[in-house]
C-alpha positions in Angstrom: 5.0 4.7 -12.3 4.0 7.1 -9.2 1.6 4.9 -6.4 0.5 7.4 -3.5 -0.5 5.9 0.1 -2.6 8.0 1.0 -4.7 7.9 4.5 -7.7 8.9 4.0 -8.6 9.7 7.2 -6.0 12.8 7.8 -5.3 12.6 4.0 -1.2 12.3 4.4 0.7 11.8 1.7 3.5 9.3 1.0 4.6 8.7 -2.8 6.2 5.5 -5.0 8.5 6.1 -7.9 8.9 2.6 -8.8 8.4 -0.1 -10.8 7.4 -2.6 -8.1 2.8 -3.4 -8.2 0.4 -1.8 -5.5 0.1 -3.9 -2.9 4.0 -3.8 -2.6 4.3 -0.4 -1.9 1.0 -0.8 0.2 3.6 -3.0 2.2 6.2 -0.5 2.1 4.1 2.1 4.0 2.5 -0.1 6.5 6.3 -1.0 7.4 7.3 2.6 8.0 3.6 3.2 9.5 4.9 0.3 12.4 9.0 1.8 11.8 9.4 -1.7 11.3 12.2 -0.9 8.3 14.9 -3.8 9.3 12.3 -5.6 7.3 11.6 -4.0 4.7 13.4 -7.1 1.6 11.8 -9.1 4.5 10.3 -12.0 1.7 8.0 -13.7 5.7 7.5 -10.2 7.0 5.8 -8.5 4.2 3.7 -11.7 3.6 3.0 -12.6 7.0 2.0 -8.3 6.6 0.0 -8.6 3.0 -1.8 -11.6 4.1 -2.8 -10.4 8.4 -4.3 -7.0 6.3 -6.5 -8.7 3.3 -4.5 -6.7 0.7 -6.3 -6.6 -2.1 -5.8 -5.7 -5.8 -9.3 -4.4 -6.6 -11.1 -2.2 -9.0 -13.1 0.8 -8.7 -16.7 0.3 -10.4 -17.2 4.7 -11.0 -13.2 4.7 -12.3 -11.9 1.6 -13.3 -8.3 2.7 -11.7 -6.8 -0.4 -10.0 -6.0 0.3 -6.5 -5.7 -1.2 -2.3 -7.0 -0.2 0.7 -6.1 -1.3 4.1 -8.3 -1.0 6.9 -6.3 -1.6 9.9 -4.8 2.4 8.8 -7.1 3.3 7.0 -5.2 3.0 3.7 -5.7 3.3 0.5 -3.0 3.0 -2.5 -3.6 3.6 -6.5 -1.3 4.5 -9.1 -0.7 7.1 -12.0 1.5 7.0 -14.7 
């Protein structure tokens, strides 16, 4: 699957091609943004990011597509099959 994580302010995009869920790819994008790549595989650190940023899977009422939004970094993630 292809996941696109886009900054809604700058339109800067990161593309992830893998089988990870949307939330996991959003966490990857946040780790890169925070320049904390040494923690990419740290489960406790990943869980902390998920909880601190209240990352949840949502479904658009308009398009029916799933997405994850991170308010702190103005990031939105969605998948394309």
